[in-house]
N, C-alpha and C positions, 0 to 999 in steps of 0.2 A: 626887913624885907629883903631878899636876895634874889639877883637874877644874873646867872653866870652859865660858863659853859666849859667844860674840860675837853671838849672837841677841839681838835686844830682846824683852822680856816679850810684847808682842803678835805678834811673828813666832814664838816658841815655842808661843803658844796656838794660832795659827793653823794650824801645823805639827801639833800634836796633834789638833784639830779633822779637819783633812783625813784624817788616818790613821784617826779614830774612823769617819767618813762612808764612807771607801773601804773599809775592813774589815766594814761593815754594822753596827759596833756603834751607830752612830747611823742608825736605817733611814732609807730614802729615802721621802719625802713627810712625815715627822713634823714637826711644829711644835716649834721650839725654846721653851725657858721665856722668859719676859720677859728682857730685857737686865738689869735690876736683879736679878732672881732668880738668872739664870744667871752675872752677876758673883759674887754673895754665894757660890754654890755652888763657883765655881772661886778664890775668894779673890782677885780682881783687881779693879780699879777700872773703873768702867761705861766710861771711855773707852779704857783697854787693850782691853776685850772689843770695842768697836765697831771699832776699828782692826783687830782680829784677823777679825771679821766681814766688815768690807768686803773683806778679800783673798779670802775665801770667796767672796762675790758676784763679785767680780771674775773667779775662775776658775770662774765657773758652777754652784759646789756649794750655793749659798744664793738663794733667792727672798724678797725682801721684799714683802709684799702690805699695803697701806697699810690700817691699821684692823685688820688680822687677824693680822700677826706674820711671822717668819721661819719659812720652810719648806725642808727639805733636799732637794736635787736631786742624786741619786746618779750620779757618773761615774767610769769607770776609767781615762780619758785625761788626768789631772790631773799637771802638772809640778809639783814641790815640792822643796824642799831636801831632802828624805828619800825621794825617789822610787826610789833604788836600794837603800834600806834594807828588807830583805823579811822581818826577824823581827817578830812580832807577839806580844803577849799571848795566851794561849789564849783569852781571851773577846774578843779583836780590839783592834788599834790599840796606843797608849802611845806617849809622848813619847820618843823616842832621846835619851840624855845618854850622855857618857863621861869616865872617869877614865884619863890617860895614866899609864902604869905605868914604861915605859922607852923612850928614844929612842938608837938607835946607828947608826953607820955602819959597815956589816961587808960582808964577800964575800957574794955572793949565794948562797942555798943550792943545792946541786948538783942536787936533785932538783926545783926550780922550774921551770916553764915559761918560756919567753923573755919578757922583759918589757922589752928595750931593751939596747943594745949594752956599758952600762957593766958592769964586773966587780963594781961595788959597787952597794949598795943601804942606803936609810935603812930601818932595821926599827924600826916603832911597835908596841909592845904596849900593849893597853888593855883595861879593863874597861867592859863595854857595860851601861847600865840602860835599861829601860822604865818610864816613870812612877817613877822612883827605885829600881825593883827590880832587883838583879843578875840578868842574863840570859845573859851570853855574855862570853867573852874572843877577844881578837884578835890576831893576829901578822900585820901588813900591811908590804909591802916595796915601796917607791916607787925607781924608777930615778933615779940620781943626775944624770942630764942636766938635771934641772930645778931641782935647787938643790945647792950643796955641803954646806949644812948646816941642819939642821933640830934645834930644841931642844923639850924639852916645854911650854915656856910659849909657844911659837909657836902652839900646836894649840888646836882648838876641838872641840866635839862633833862638828861636820860637816867631816870630812876633805875632803870633795869641796868644800864651799864654801871651806875654807881654800886647796886648791889653785887654785880658779878666782880668787880674789881676790889671791893672793899669788905665786902660780907660773905665772900664765897657762896653766894646764892645766885642761882640761875633758874629764872624763869622759863620753864620748859614748855608750859601751855596755859591758856587761858579760857575762861567762860564768860561771855558778855551777855547780859539780859538787857535788850534796848527798847526803851519805852519813851513816856514823857512823864516830866514831874515840875513841881514849881521851885523856882530858885530860893535857896535859903538865905536867912538874914545877916549871914557873914559874908556875902558876895561884895568884893569891892566896887567902887564906882567906876574904875577903869575896865572893868569887863565889859561896860556898855550893856549890862544885862541888870533887871531891877528886882529887888527882891518881890517875890509872889508871882513872877511872871513863870507862864507856863513854856517849858523849852524841851529839846531833846536831852535823854537821860540814858545813861549807861551805869549798871552796877556789874562790877567784874570780882571774878574769883580767880586766884592766879596760883599754880602749883610750882614746887621747887623741883629740881633735878632730880630727887629721889621721889617724887610723885606725891607729896603732900602738901596740902594746901598752905601757902605763906602769907598771902596778901589778899585784902578787900578793898575795893575802891568804889567811889561814887563820882560820876563826871556830868555835870550840867553843861551842855552846849547849845550854842546859838544857831538855830536851824537856817537863819536868815543868811549866814556867812558860810557855815560848815555843815557837812553832813557825815553820816558814819557808812563805811564802806568795807565789805568784806568780800575777797576774791577768791573762789575755790577753784 
């Protein structure tokens, strides 16, 4: 099993704050605490926090007013590493992380939608967290035209970032079908969900930068902890 992140500390922090702002957990127009106080509350160095806040300012989510402080400016059209990650804590936001459970090269499921001409796909099973709290399990299938081999050690919290930086694959759009389903028998105990339980369920087809289907995934999430959110 593997759980790692290729994101720097300030990038993780900026992603967390972006999700908190977009979800409304940090309200539009609110004044952030002083940098020193905020760094203490988040248990990070002031320099790390400043790098994260600089990313927010560049994205138009933060306005620095000299002598007054840092103020939140809400926007929905913000691109970020986790732009396509739709699960949030019930209270809003949450930093996504992941633990890789298994990676295998297998025949594609017969009931999956078309996601490439290859008969085989890389099947990646993961446990997902928000703010270190387990909220979902994932079964992700990537067409093998992008690479012949993937191992657990290759992967990080953000598969889309891994695709972009290692496989020259950019996920340009996705289609989600949201419903309910029963937890599969491979679900780990750490998920705090039980085989057979009825939970929230997402089937996603993802397209590459050329407009071709590239990936298919299934996600089972705990509705007592997280919900699916799409903002238009």
